[in-house]
Each structure stands twice: as C-alpha cells, then as structure tokens.
LUMPANU-646004 format. One record per residue (C-alpha): x, z, y; residue in one letter; chain. Coordinates in Angstrom, 1 decimal, padded with zeros to 4 digits, always signed. Last residue first. Example, Ala and Ser with C-alpha at 12.3 -4.5 7.8 and 13.67 -1.06 7.14 Angstrom:
LUMPANU-646004
<<+013.7, +007.1, -001.1>, 's', 'A'>
<<+012.3, +007.8, -004.5>, 'a', 'A'>
//
This chain:
LUMPANU-646004
<<-001.6, -019.5, -000.5>, 'g', 'A'>
<<-004.6, -021.1, +000.2>, 'f', 'A'>
<<-007.0, -018.4, +001.1>, 'i', 'A'>
<<-004.1, -015.5, +001.7>, 'r', 'A'>
<<-002.5, -018.3, +003.8>, 'f', 'A'>
<<-005.4, -018.8, +006.1>, 'l', 'A'>
<<-005.7, -015.0, +006.4>, 'd', 'A'>
<<-002.7, -015.0, +008.1>, 'n', 'A'>
<<-002.4, -017.3, +010.1>, 'y', 'A'>
<<-004.9, -016.4, +011.9>, 't', 'A'>
<<-003.3, -012.9, +012.7>, 'v', 'A'>
<<-000.1, -014.7, +013.7>, 'l', 'A'>
<<-002.0, -016.9, +015.8>, 'v', 'A'>
<<-004.1, -013.9, +017.2>, 'm', 'A'>
<<-000.5, -011.9, +017.4>, 'l', 'A'>
<<+001.3, -014.8, +019.8>, 'a', 'A'>
<<-002.7, -015.0, +021.8>, 'v', 'A'>
<<-002.3, -011.4, +022.6>, 'l', 'A'>
<<+001.4, -010.9, +023.4>, 'l', 'A'>
<<+000.9, -013.9, +025.8>, 'a', 'A'>
<<-002.0, -012.2, +027.4>, 'i', 'A'>
<<-000.4, -009.3, +027.9>, 'g', 'A'>
<<+002.6, -011.3, +029.1>, 'v', 'A'>
<<+000.6, -013.0, +031.3>, 'q', 'A'>
<<-001.0, -010.1, +032.9>, 'q', 'A'>
<<+002.2, -008.2, +033.3>, 'a', 'A'>
<<+003.2, -011.4, +035.9>, 'v', 'A'>
<<-000.1, -011.5, +038.2>, 't', 'A'>
<<+000.2, -007.5, +037.9>, 'm', 'A'>
<<+003.4, -007.6, +039.7>, 'f', 'A'>
<<+002.8, -010.6, +041.6>, 'k', 'A'>
<<-000.2, -008.9, +043.0>, 'e', 'A'>
<<+001.2, -006.1, +043.8>, 's', 'A'>
<<+000.7, -002.9, +042.6>, 'l', 'A'>
<<-001.2, -000.8, +044.5>, 'p', 'A'>
<<-001.1, +002.4, +047.3>, 's', 'A'>
<<+000.1, +005.9, +046.9>, 'g', 'A'>
<<+002.7, +005.9, +044.8>, 'k', 'A'>
<<+001.3, +008.2, +041.9>, 'v', 'A'>
<<-001.8, +007.2, +042.3>, 'a', 'A'>
<<-000.9, +003.7, +042.2>, 'e', 'A'>
<<+001.4, +004.1, +038.6>, 'i', 'A'>
<<-001.5, +005.8, +037.2>, 's', 'A'>
<<-003.4, +003.1, +038.0>, 'f', 'A'>
<<-001.3, +000.2, +036.2>, 'f', 'A'>
<<-000.4, +003.1, +033.0>, 'v', 'A'>
<<-004.4, +002.6, +032.9>, 'i', 'A'>
<<-004.3, -001.2, +033.4>, 'h', 'A'>
<<-002.6, -000.9, +030.4>, 'g', 'A'>
<<-003.6, +001.1, +028.5>, 'g', 'A'>
<<-006.8, -001.1, +028.6>, 'd', 'A'>
<<-005.5, -003.8, +027.4>, 'l', 'A'>
<<-004.6, -006.5, +029.1>, 'v', 'A'>
<<-000.5, -005.6, +030.3>, 'p', 'A'>
<<+000.3, -002.7, +026.9>, 'i', 'A'>
<<+000.3, +000.6, +027.0>, 'p', 'A'>
<<-001.6, +001.6, +024.6>, 'f', 'A'>
<<-005.5, +002.7, +024.9>, 'l', 'A'>
<<-007.3, -000.8, +023.4>, 'n', 'A'>
<<-005.2, +000.4, +020.3>, 'i', 'A'>
<<-007.7, +003.6, +019.5>, 'i', 'A'>
<<-010.3, +002.2, +020.5>, 'g', 'A'>
<<-010.3, -001.2, +018.4>, 'l', 'A'>
<<-008.9, +001.2, +015.3>, 'q', 'A'>
<<-011.6, +003.9, +016.0>, 'l', 'A'>
<<-014.8, +000.8, +016.2>, 's', 'A'>
<<-013.1, -001.3, +013.1>, 'l', 'A'>
<<-013.6, +001.5, +010.5>, 'f', 'A'>
<<-016.9, +003.0, +012.3>, 'a', 'A'>
<<-018.0, -000.7, +011.5>, 'v', 'A'>
<<-016.9, -001.1, +008.1>, 'l', 'A'>
<<-017.9, +002.2, +006.9>, 's', 'A'>
<<-021.3, +001.6, +007.9>, 'l', 'A'>
<<-021.3, -001.8, +006.9>, 'i', 'A'>
<<-020.8, -000.4, +003.6>, 'd', 'A'>
<<-022.9, +002.8, +004.0>, 'v', 'A'>
<<-026.0, -000.1, +004.5>, 'l', 'A'>
<<-025.1, -001.9, +001.5>, 'g', 'A'>
<<-022.2, -003.9, -000.9>, 's', 'A'>
<<-023.3, -006.8, +000.0>, 'e', 'A'>
<<-022.8, -006.0, +003.2>, 'a', 'A'>
<<-019.9, -005.3, +003.2>, 'a', 'A'>
<<-018.8, -008.1, +000.9>, 'k', 'A'>
<<-019.4, -010.4, +004.3>, 'g', 'A'>
<<-017.5, -007.1, +006.5>, 'a', 'A'>
<<-014.9, -007.8, +004.6>, 'v', 'A'>
<<-014.8, -011.6, +005.1>, 'q', 'A'>
<<-015.3, -011.6, +007.8>, 'a', 'A'>
<<-013.3, -008.3, +009.0>, 'i', 'A'>
<<-010.4, -011.4, +006.9>, 'm', 'A'>
<<-011.1, -015.0, +008.9>, 'i', 'A'>
<<-011.1, -012.7, +012.6>, 'p', 'A'>
<<-007.6, -011.3, +012.0>, 'g', 'A'>
<<-005.6, -009.8, +009.6>, 'g', 'A'>
<<-001.9, -007.9, +009.0>, 'l', 'A'>
<<-000.2, -007.5, +005.9>, 't', 'A'>
<<+002.5, -010.9, +006.8>, 'k', 'A'>
<<+003.8, -008.7, +009.2>, 'l', 'A'>
<<+005.4, -007.0, +007.0>, 's', 'A'>
<<+005.5, -003.9, +006.2>, 'y', 'A'>
<<+009.0, -001.6, +006.7>, 'e', 'A'>
<<+010.0, -003.0, +009.4>, 'g', 'A'>
<<+010.4, -000.3, +012.6>, 'l', 'A'>
<<+007.4, -001.7, +014.4>, 'v', 'A'>
<<+005.3, -002.9, +011.7>, 'l', 'A'>
<<+005.9, +000.9, +010.1>, 'g', 'A'>
<<+004.9, +002.7, +013.6>, 'k', 'A'>
<<+001.9, +001.1, +013.0>, 'i', 'A'>
<<+001.0, +001.4, +009.8>, 'v', 'A'>
<<+001.9, +005.3, +010.0>, 'v', 'A'>
<<+000.4, +004.9, +013.9>, 'f', 'A'>
<<-002.9, +003.6, +011.7>, 'l', 'A'>
<<-003.0, +006.3, +008.3>, 'k', 'A'>
<<-002.8, +009.0, +011.8>, 's', 'A'>
<<-005.5, +008.2, +013.1>, 't', 'A'>
<<-007.5, +007.2, +009.4>, 'm', 'A'>
<<-007.0, +010.6, +008.3>, 'd', 'A'>
<<-008.0, +012.2, +011.5>, 'i', 'A'>
<<-011.3, +010.3, +010.9>, 'g', 'A'>
<<-012.1, +011.2, +007.9>, 's', 'A'>
<<-011.9, +015.2, +008.2>, 's', 'A'>
<<-014.0, +014.5, +011.5>, 'v', 'A'>
<<-016.7, +013.0, +008.9>, 'g', 'A'>
<<-015.8, +015.1, +006.5>, 'k', 'A'>
<<-016.8, +018.3, +009.0>, 'd', 'A'>
<<-019.7, +016.7, +010.1>, 'i', 'A'>
<<-021.1, +015.9, +006.9>, 's', 'A'>
<<-020.3, +019.6, +005.5>, 'e', 'A'>
<<-022.6, +020.7, +009.1>, 'i', 'A'>
<<-024.7, +018.0, +008.4>, 'l', 'A'>
<<-025.6, +018.9, +004.3>, 'g', 'A'>
<<-023.5, +016.4, +002.0>, 'y', 'A'>
<<-025.0, +013.6, -000.1>, 'r', 'A'>
<<-022.3, +012.2, -002.8>, 'r', 'A'>
<<-024.0, +009.3, -005.5>, 'l', 'A'>
<<-021.9, +009.6, -008.7>, 'v', 'A'>
<<-020.7, +006.2, -010.2>, 'q', 'A'>
<<-019.0, +005.2, -013.5>, 'd', 'A'>
<<-018.1, +002.3, -013.4>, 'e', 'A'>
<<-018.5, -001.0, -015.9>, 'q', 'A'>
<<-016.7, -003.8, -014.9>, 'r', 'A'>
<<-016.8, -006.6, -013.2>, 's', 'A'>
<<-017.3, -010.1, -015.3>, 'i', 'A'>
<<-017.0, -014.1, -014.8>, 'g', 'A'>
<<-014.9, -015.5, -017.4>, 'v', 'A'>
<<-011.5, -016.1, -014.4>, 'l', 'A'>
<<-007.9, -017.3, -014.7>, 'y', 'A'>
<<-006.5, -016.2, -011.9>, 'a', 'A'>
<<-005.3, -017.3, -007.9>, 'k', 'A'>
<<-008.6, -015.6, -007.1>, 'a', 'A'>
<<-009.4, -017.5, -004.5>, 'e', 'A'>
<<-009.0, -020.5, -006.4>, 'e', 'A'>
<<-009.9, -020.1, -009.8>, 's', 'A'>
<<-009.4, -021.2, -013.1>, 'y', 'A'>
<<-011.9, -021.2, -015.5>, 'r', 'A'>
<<-012.0, -019.0, -018.3>, 'p', 'A'>
<<-012.4, -019.8, -022.1>, 't', 'A'>
<<-015.3, -017.7, -024.3>, 'i', 'A'>
<<-015.6, -018.3, -027.7>, 'v', 'A'>
<<-017.4, -015.3, -028.9>, 'l', 'A'>
<<-017.4, -013.0, -032.8>, 's', 'A'>
<<-020.2, -010.1, -032.5>, 'l', 'A'>
<<-020.0, -006.5, -033.4>, 'e', 'A'>
<<-022.8, -004.5, -034.6>, 'e', 'A'>
<<-024.3, -000.9, -033.7>, 'a', 'A'>
<<-024.8, -001.4, -030.0>, 'g', 'A'>
<<-023.2, -004.4, -029.1>, 'r', 'A'>
<<-019.9, -003.7, -029.7>, 'r', 'A'>
<<-017.3, -007.0, -028.8>, 'i', 'A'>
<<-014.7, -009.5, -030.2>, 'v', 'A'>
<<-013.9, -012.2, -027.3>, 'f', 'A'>
<<-011.4, -015.4, -029.0>, 't', 'A'>
<<-010.3, -017.5, -026.4>, 'k', 'A'>
<<-010.5, -020.7, -025.5>, 'k', 'A'>
<<-006.6, -022.2, -023.4>, 'd', 'A'>
<<-007.6, -021.4, -019.8>, 'g', 'A'>
<<-004.6, -018.6, -018.9>, 's', 'A'>
<<-002.9, -016.1, -018.0>, 'k', 'A'>
<<-005.8, -014.4, -017.1>, 'h', 'A'>
<<-008.6, -013.6, -020.0>, 'i', 'A'>
<<-005.9, -010.8, -021.5>, 'a', 'A'>
<<-003.4, -009.7, -018.6>, 'v', 'A'>
<<-007.7, -008.5, -017.1>, 'e', 'A'>
<<-008.3, -007.0, -021.0>, 'l', 'A'>
<<-005.3, -005.4, -021.0>, 'e', 'A'>
<<-006.1, -003.8, -017.6>, 'a', 'A'>
<<-010.0, -003.2, -018.8>, 'w', 'A'>
<<-008.4, -000.6, -021.8>, 'h', 'A'>
<<-008.2, -000.6, -025.1>, 'v', 'A'>
<<-008.0, -004.1, -026.0>, 'i', 'A'>
<<-006.9, -004.7, -029.6>, 'p', 'A'>
<<-005.2, -008.6, -030.0>, 't', 'A'>
<<-006.8, -010.5, -032.4>, 'g', 'A'>
<<-007.0, -013.2, -030.3>, 'n', 'A'>
<<-009.2, -010.9, -027.9>, 'v', 'A'>
<<-010.4, -007.8, -029.5>, 's', 'A'>
<<-012.7, -004.3, -029.3>, 'i', 'A'>
<<-014.5, -005.6, -025.4>, 'i', 'A'>
<<-017.5, -003.6, -025.4>, 'r', 'A'>
<<-020.8, -005.4, -024.4>, 'd', 'A'>
<<-023.0, -002.5, -021.9>, 'g', 'A'>
<<-023.7, -005.9, -019.0>, 'p', 'A'>
<<-024.3, -008.7, -021.8>, 'k', 'A'>
<<-021.2, -011.5, -023.2>, 'l', 'A'>
<<-023.3, -015.2, -023.9>, 'g', 'A'>
<<-021.3, -017.6, -023.4>, 'a', 'A'>
<<-022.7, -018.9, -020.3>, 'e', 'A'>
<<-022.2, -015.9, -019.0>, 'k', 'A'>
<<-018.7, -015.6, -019.5>, 'a', 'A'>
<<-018.0, -018.9, -018.7>, 'p', 'A'>
<<-019.5, -018.3, -015.4>, 'f', 'A'>
<<-022.4, -020.2, -013.9>, 'g', 'A'>
<<-024.7, -016.6, -012.7>, 'p', 'A'>
<<-021.3, -013.3, -012.7>, 's', 'A'>
<<-022.2, -010.7, -015.7>, 'i', 'A'>
<<-022.0, -007.0, -014.4>, 'd', 'A'>
<<-020.8, -003.7, -016.2>, 'g', 'A'>
<<-019.1, -005.1, -019.5>, 'i', 'A'>
<<-017.2, -002.1, -020.4>, 'v', 'A'>
<<-013.7, -001.5, -021.7>, 'p', 'A'>
<<-012.9, +001.8, -021.0>, 'e', 'A'>
<<-011.0, +002.5, -017.8>, 'm', 'A'>
<<-008.5, +005.6, -017.8>, 'p', 'A'>
<<-006.6, +005.6, -014.9>, 'p', 'A'>
<<-004.2, +003.5, -013.6>, 'y', 'A'>
<<-001.0, +002.4, -013.3>, 'l', 'A'>
<<+001.2, -000.1, -011.9>, 'g', 'A'>
<<+001.9, +001.9, -008.1>, 'g', 'A'>
<<+001.2, +000.0, -005.9>, 'y', 'A'>
<<+001.9, +000.6, -002.4>, 'g', 'A'>
<<+000.1, -001.2, +000.5>, 'a', 'A'>
<<+000.9, -004.6, +002.4>, 'g', 'A'>
<<-002.8, -005.8, +001.8>, 't', 'A'>
<<-002.7, -009.2, +000.1>, 'k', 'A'>
<<+001.5, -008.8, -000.6>, 'e', 'A'>
<<+000.5, -005.2, -002.4>, 's', 'A'>
<<+004.1, -003.9, -001.9>, 't', 'A'>
<<+005.6, -002.0, -004.8>, 'e', 'A'>
<<+006.2, +002.0, -005.4>, 'p', 'A'>
<<+009.3, +003.7, -006.0>, 'v', 'A'>
<<+009.2, +006.3, -008.5>, 'l', 'A'>
<<+011.6, +008.5, -008.7>, 's', 'A'>
<<+011.1, +010.6, -012.3>, 'a', 'A'>
<<+010.2, +014.2, -013.0>, 'n', 'A'>
<<+009.5, +015.9, -016.2>, 'l', 'A'>
<<+007.6, +019.1, -017.4>, 'r', 'A'>
<<+006.5, +019.4, -021.2>, 'q', 'A'>
<<+002.7, +020.2, -022.5>, 'g', 'A'>
<<+002.6, +016.3, -024.2>, 'd', 'A'>
<<+003.8, +015.4, -021.2>, 'r', 'A'>
<<+003.1, +016.0, -017.5>, 'l', 'A'>
<<+004.0, +014.7, -014.6>, 'f', 'A'>
<<+006.2, +015.9, -011.6>, 'g', 'A'>
<<+006.3, +012.0, -009.5>, 'v', 'A'>
<<+009.8, +012.0, -006.4>, 'e', 'A'>
<<+008.6, +009.5, -004.1>, 'l', 'A'>
<<+010.8, +006.6, -003.2>, 't', 'A'>
<<+009.4, +004.2, -000.4>, 'k', 'A'>
<<+008.6, +000.5, -000.6>, 'g', 'A'>
<<+005.2, +001.1, +000.2>, 'p', 'A'>
<<+004.6, +004.6, +001.2>, 's', 'A'>
<<+001.6, +004.6, +001.9>, 'm', 'A'>
<<-001.2, +004.1, -001.1>, 't', 'A'>
<<+001.2, +005.4, -003.0>, 'l', 'A'>
<<+000.4, +009.1, -001.7>, 'a', 'A'>
<<-003.6, +007.8, -001.5>, 'g', 'A'>
<<-003.8, +007.0, -004.9>, 'l', 'A'>
<<-002.6, +010.1, -005.7>, 'l', 'A'>
<<-004.5, +011.9, -003.9>, 'e', 'A'>
<<-007.5, +010.3, -005.1>, 'e', 'A'>
<<-006.4, +010.3, -009.3>, 'w', 'A'>
<<-006.6, +013.7, -008.2>, 't', 'A'>
<<-005.4, +017.0, -008.9>, 'k', 'A'>
<<-002.0, +016.0, -007.4>, 'i', 'A'>
<<+000.4, +019.4, -005.7>, 'a', 'A'>
<<+003.4, +018.2, -002.8>, 'k', 'A'>
<<+006.8, +018.7, -003.8>, 'g', 'A'>
<<+008.0, +015.1, -003.6>, 'n', 'A'>
<<+004.3, +013.6, -005.4>, 'v', 'A'>
<<+003.1, +016.2, -007.7>, 't', 'A'>
<<+000.9, +016.3, -010.9>, 'n', 'A'>
<<+000.1, +012.8, -012.3>, 'i', 'A'>
<<-000.8, +013.2, -015.9>, 'i', 'A'>
<<+001.4, +010.8, -018.7>, 'd', 'A'>
<<-001.0, +009.6, -021.4>, 'g', 'A'>
<<+000.0, +005.9, -020.7>, 'n', 'A'>
<<+004.0, +006.7, -020.3>, 'r', 'A'>
<<+005.9, +007.2, -016.8>, 'i', 'A'>
<<+009.5, +005.6, -017.0>, 'g', 'A'>
<<+009.8, +005.4, -013.4>, 'a', 'A'>
<<+010.6, +001.3, -014.0>, 'k', 'A'>
<<+007.0, +001.9, -016.2>, 's', 'A'>
<<+005.5, +003.2, -012.4>, 'a', 'A'>
<<+006.7, +001.0, -010.9>, 'a', 'A'>
<<+005.6, -002.1, -012.8>, 'd', 'A'>
<<+007.7, -004.1, -015.6>, 'g', 'A'>
<<+005.2, -003.3, -017.5>, 'p', 'A'>
<<+001.6, -002.0, -016.7>, 'v', 'A'>
<<+001.2, +001.7, -017.3>, 'v', 'A'>
<<-002.6, +002.0, -018.8>, 'y', 'A'>
<<-005.0, +005.6, -019.1>, 'g', 'A'>
<<-002.5, +007.2, -016.3>, 'a', 'A'>
<<-003.8, +010.6, -015.9>, 'q', 'A'>
<<-004.4, +012.0, -011.9>, 'a', 'A'>
<<-006.8, +014.7, -013.0>, 'p', 'A'>
<<-010.4, +013.4, -012.0>, 'k', 'A'>
<<-012.0, +012.9, -008.9>, 'e', 'A'>
<<-010.9, +009.7, -008.7>, 'l', 'A'>
<<-012.2, +009.3, -011.5>, 'y', 'A'>
<<-015.5, +009.3, -011.1>, 'l', 'A'>
<<-016.1, +006.4, -008.3>, 'p', 'A'>
<<-017.5, +008.1, -005.5>, 'v', 'A'>
<<-021.0, +005.8, -004.2>, 'q', 'A'>
<<-022.1, +007.5, -000.3>, 'i', 'A'>
<<-024.6, +009.3, +000.5>, 'g', 'A'>
<<-026.4, +009.4, +003.6>, 'i', 'A'>
<<-024.9, +012.5, +005.2>, 'm', 'A'>
<<-021.8, +011.1, +004.6>, 'f', 'A'>
<<-022.6, +008.3, +006.4>, 'i', 'A'>
<<-023.9, +010.1, +009.4>, 'v', 'A'>
<<-020.9, +012.0, +009.5>, 'p', 'A'>
<<-019.0, +009.0, +010.1>, 'l', 'A'>
<<-020.8, +007.0, +012.3>, 'l', 'A'>
<<-020.7, +009.4, +015.8>, 'a', 'A'>
<<-017.1, +010.2, +016.3>, 'i', 'A'>
<<-016.3, +006.3, +015.6>, 'a', 'A'>
<<-018.7, +005.0, +017.8>, 'l', 'A'>
<<-017.8, +007.9, +020.3>, 'v', 'A'>
<<-014.1, +006.3, +019.7>, 'l', 'A'>
<<-015.7, +003.1, +020.5>, 'n', 'A'>
<<-017.4, +004.5, +023.5>, 'm', 'A'>
<<-013.7, +006.1, +024.4>, 'v', 'A'>
<<-011.7, +002.6, +024.0>, 'p', 'A'>
<<-014.8, +001.5, +027.0>, 'g', 'A'>
<<-015.2, +003.8, +028.5>, 'a', 'A'>
<<-010.6, +003.6, +029.8>, 'a', 'A'>
<<-011.4, +000.8, +032.1>, 'v', 'A'>
<<-014.6, +002.7, +034.1>, 'i', 'A'>
<<-012.5, +005.7, +034.4>, 'a', 'A'>
<<-009.2, +004.5, +035.6>, 'a', 'A'>
<<-010.6, +002.8, +038.5>, 'k', 'A'>
<<-012.3, +005.9, +038.8>, 'k', 'A'>
<<-009.8, +008.1, +039.0>, 'w', 'A'>
<<-008.2, +005.1, +041.2>, 'v', 'A'>
<<-011.2, +005.3, +044.1>, 'p', 'A'>
<<-013.2, +002.5, +044.5>, 'k', 'A'>
<<-012.0, +000.3, +046.4>, 'h', 'A'>
<<-011.0, -003.0, +044.0>, 't', 'A'>
<<-014.2, -002.3, +041.7>, 'f', 'A'>
<<-016.5, -003.2, +044.9>, 's', 'A'>
<<-019.4, -001.4, +045.8>, 'k', 'A'>
<<-018.9, -000.4, +049.2>, 'a', 'A'>
<<-017.0, -003.6, +050.2>, 'r', 'A'>
<<-020.0, -005.4, +048.9>, 'l', 'A'>
<<-022.0, -006.3, +053.2>, 'e', 'A'>
<<-018.2, -006.1, +054.4>, 'e', 'A'>
<<-017.4, -009.0, +052.4>, 't', 'A'>
<<-015.3, -009.2, +049.4>, 'i', 'A'>
<<-012.4, -011.6, +049.1>, 'e', 'A'>
<<-010.6, -011.0, +046.7>, 'e', 'A'>
<<-007.0, -010.2, +046.2>, 'g', 'A'>
<<-006.8, -008.1, +043.0>, 'p', 'A'>
<<-010.2, -009.3, +041.0>, 'a', 'A'>
<<-012.8, -006.6, +040.5>, 'e', 'A'>
<<-013.9, -007.2, +043.6>, 'g', 'A'>
<<-018.0, -006.9, +042.4>, 'v', 'A'>
<<-017.6, -006.3, +039.1>, 'm', 'A'>
<<-017.7, -008.8, +035.9>, 'k', 'A'>
<<-018.3, -007.4, +032.3>, 'v', 'A'>
<<-016.3, -009.1, +028.9>, 'y', 'A'>
<<-016.4, -010.0, +025.9>, 'g', 'A'>
<<-015.3, -010.4, +022.9>, 'g', 'A'>
<<-014.6, -011.8, +019.4>, 'l', 'A'>
<<-017.1, -014.6, +019.8>, 'p', 'A'>
<<-017.0, -017.2, +021.9>, 'l', 'A'>
<<-019.6, -019.6, +022.7>, 'a', 'A'>
<<-021.4, -016.6, +025.4>, 's', 'A'>
<<-025.2, -014.2, +025.0>, 'i', 'A'>
<<-025.8, -013.3, +028.5>, 'r', 'A'>
<<-026.6, -010.8, +031.0>, 'y', 'A'>
<<-026.4, -011.1, +034.6>, 'e', 'A'>
<<-026.4, -008.4, +036.9>, 't', 'A'>
<<-027.5, -008.0, +040.2>, 'e', 'A'>
<<-031.3, -007.4, +040.1>, 'g', 'A'>
<<-032.4, -008.5, +036.5>, 'r', 'A'>
<<-030.7, -012.1, +035.6>, 'r', 'A'>
<<-031.1, -013.5, +031.7>, 'v', 'A'>
<<-028.5, -015.5, +029.5>, 'g', 'A'>
<<-028.6, -017.8, +026.9>, 'i', 'A'>
<<-025.8, -019.5, +025.4>, 'l', 'A'>
<<-023.2, -019.5, +028.7>, 'k', 'A'>
<<-020.2, -021.5, +028.1>, 'p', 'A'>
<<-016.8, -019.0, +027.3>, 'g', 'A'>
<<-016.5, -015.6, +026.1>, 'f', 'A'>
<<-018.5, -013.2, +023.7>, 'g', 'A'>
<<-020.9, -011.1, +024.9>, 'l', 'A'>
<<-020.8, -010.7, +028.6>, 's', 'A'>
<<-022.3, -008.8, +030.9>, 'f', 'A'>
<<-022.2, -010.2, +035.0>, 'k', 'A'>
<<-022.7, -009.2, +038.1>, 'e', 'A'>
<<-021.8, -005.4, +038.7>, 'v', 'A'>
<<-021.6, -003.6, +041.3>, 'g', 'A'>
<<-019.9, -000.5, +041.3>, 'v', 'A'>
<<-021.2, +002.7, +042.2>, 'g', 'A'>
<<-019.8, +004.7, +039.8>, 'c', 'A'>
<<-022.2, +005.3, +037.9>, 'a', 'A'>
<<-022.7, +001.8, +037.4>, 'k', 'A'>
<<-019.7, +001.3, +036.6>, 'a', 'A'>
<<-019.3, +004.1, +034.2>, 'v', 'A'>
<<-022.8, +002.8, +031.8>, 'a', 'A'>
<<-020.8, -001.4, +032.3>, 'f', 'A'>
<<-017.6, -000.2, +031.4>, 'h', 'A'>
<<-018.8, +002.0, +028.4>, 'g', 'A'>
<<-021.7, -001.1, +027.5>, 'l', 'A'>
<<-018.3, -003.5, +027.0>, 'e', 'A'>
<<-017.1, -001.4, +023.9>, 'h', 'A'>
<<-021.0, -000.5, +022.2>, 'i', 'A'>
<<-021.7, -004.1, +023.0>, 'f', 'A'>
<<-017.7, -005.4, +021.6>, 'i', 'A'>
<<-018.8, -003.9, +018.8>, 'l', 'A'>
<<-021.7, -004.5, +017.6>, 'i', 'A'>
<<-021.2, -008.1, +017.7>, 'g', 'A'>
<<-018.4, -007.6, +016.2>, 'l', 'A'>
<<-020.3, -005.9, +012.9>, 'v', 'A'>
<<-023.5, -008.3, +013.4>, 'i', 'A'>
<<-020.8, -011.6, +014.0>, 'l', 'A'>
<<-019.4, -010.8, +011.0>, 'f', 'A'>
<<-022.8, -010.0, +009.1>, 's', 'A'>
<<-024.4, -013.5, +009.8>, 'i', 'A'>
<<-021.1, -014.9, +009.1>, 'f', 'A'>
<<-020.9, -013.2, +005.3>, 't', 'A'>
<<-024.3, -014.1, +004.7>, 't', 'A'>
<<-024.2, -017.8, +005.0>, 'm', 'A'>
//
C-alpha cells in the first residue's frame, strides 16, 4: 500500500506541475480552459469554478488541459472565438504548449538546491580513494588483472580521486573498453577493463567493491537471521569454516544455496556459533537470511550558495547522462530491456518513501527533469512535436492540414503505445523472469 500511495503522490506532483504550466499560460494568453484533469478516462471527482471543471480521473498515468477551440476544425461560436486556442497567434500557442515541460524543468531546478540544503546521506567510502576491497572472480575487474588492494587512479587518462568518480565512469560505460591506471604496492600499472552490463539497470558494472567489513547493520523481521539470534553490530568471522573478510564474500556464501550454514560471529568480546538456513526469495532470485550491511554514512548539508551550485551541477550531470543513455539506446549500445515503466517507478517510489523526504524529493526532481526534457523532443503527440508544427505554421503562414495533423498524431500515439507496452513488459519480466 505504501508503494502504491507513494507512486500516486510522485506521479500526481509531476502531472499537476506539468498541466499547471499549460493552464497558467493558457489563461495568461486569454485562452478559455474547459477542463483541468489529473488522470485520464472516467471522472472520479470534480468541481467547477467559472468556466473550468477541475477533476481527478480514473487512470493516473497522465493528465490534460482541455482548451476552447483546441482541436483543429472544431466549430467555435463567434462569442468564443476570442478565447479559442486555434485562433491565437502562433507564438502564444507555442508558449502554451512549451509551458508544461518548462514547468517540469523549473520544478527540478528548484528542488535540487533544496535537497542539498536539507542534507544528503553520503556513504563515507564514496569520498575515499578508489581502492579495491574485493574483486569478484571472473568479472570485469578480475579479467583486467585488478586485485584486492589496488588503487584505481585514472580512467581513460582522467584522474580518479574517489570511489564516486570511479563508479560514475563504470556506470556510464557498459560494454566499452576503459583504459585504467592503478597503483599496486607503489607500482604504477595499466589495464583494459570492459564493464559488464547490469541486467536490471543497463548500467556498467566493474565487478569490484570498496573495502566493506562484514558487520551487520540491520536485521529483517521474519527472516532466518532474526530467528537464529543475529543482532546488529555482529561481525561475521566465517561461514562453514571459510573466513569472511568482506561483505561481498558473505553475500556469495549466503546466496548460492539453501543448505544449513554455520556462522561464526564476534559480538563484543565473545565469539558465537549459529546455524542458519537461508530462505529463497523470488524477488531477489537468491537465498537470503535477512541481513543488511552496517554502512558508515555522513549527513552533508550545504549553505544556500553552495546548494545552488551543487543543484545546478547535479542537474547538468543528470541531463548529460540522460542524453548519453538515449544516444546509446538509439545506436544499440544499450539494450531496450533496461527501460522501466510505471511498475518500476512505483517500486522506486515505495523505497524512496521508506528512506525519507530527501529520497522522495530526489526522485521527483529526477523524474521531473526527465519528463521536461523528453516532452520537448520533436515527436508527434509530445509537446515538442506540437512546437515543431507551430514553427512550420509560422514559416508558411498557415496551419498544417488537418489530414497531416491527424496522421502525425496517430503515428505519435502508436509510438507511445508501443513504448508503454515495451516498458510494461520489461517491468513484468524483472518481477517474474
């Protein structure tokens, strides 16, 4: 229920802001607005104020503003002609259409500095040198010859000072060869590393982790670890006699089978031995005992000026990554399987709600930025497509033919329906396999 409510809240904010842009500029340009709807389909509730009916409709995946004389060829009385969208100057029509995505961009720009002023929890390892605490056998880093303890300091000639910078380089380079420089016992070495592509996200994955002690941070109720008596703060020393020095080694030992396992732990000054039987999770597609790692984090808060600077930098970074992903999808560098739809958004919104206000605001800012940019693409049905049509109208001095507009809209709708089918299939595939 939390996931569903969070999904509705996040989507409702994005839709409301978008349609509010259309509505406000339409009113400012003297266009009559008949309906302002959050959602499509049958009306659930509604109230009329003046000429406008404000309503919430049954299907929450969007919204619309119905303006007087909006449809080409719509019959308009002489009395309503002055309020007709179609009869307004081209620049006003373009401004009304552009206002929706622009409002989404404004929301993102406004939220990002607020997020940095409230404060963000930053894992301490992200700010530390990119030292490999554990290299997964057989994965990308291992194939490149990187070992535990190596410190990555360059990628494609660019200096790498922290784990955050290294993860950024790996994430944005799935399947691409990266020339990596690193230090081993004071000696400078180089290697070619090809990040693998994550099946879940499509991002690059290097197969190496920062140093992570196997110390338990949280115990999930109803799982074997709770029943066996494990507690937060326990340090795992071994599993079935195999020493555990890194959290990734612990995950490997747990995830691979549902056999009974003997855990040796250190709790304070004493050592304890516990027998735990992992339980298979359909969602994770692995055996789990219900523990999470104790992660050292620090709350970073920033002043107004620095928050604005970081907000702008963050917005630019998200925008550039969005275009990198879009380019990769078009050129076939990224798989279409990486695209997510409403179900994925709902899942992410649910997790963000559990994490707190900052995560919810971050999700809203991220999605609002994407929505604003993508809606400006010159594709029929999207706002950007309408702006292109109005630009052509301004050049030729008359509107495009109704037949052309109808065909273009049908093509645009077909593309959007195909995309919705694809992303929904991807979402279901991630859940059910």
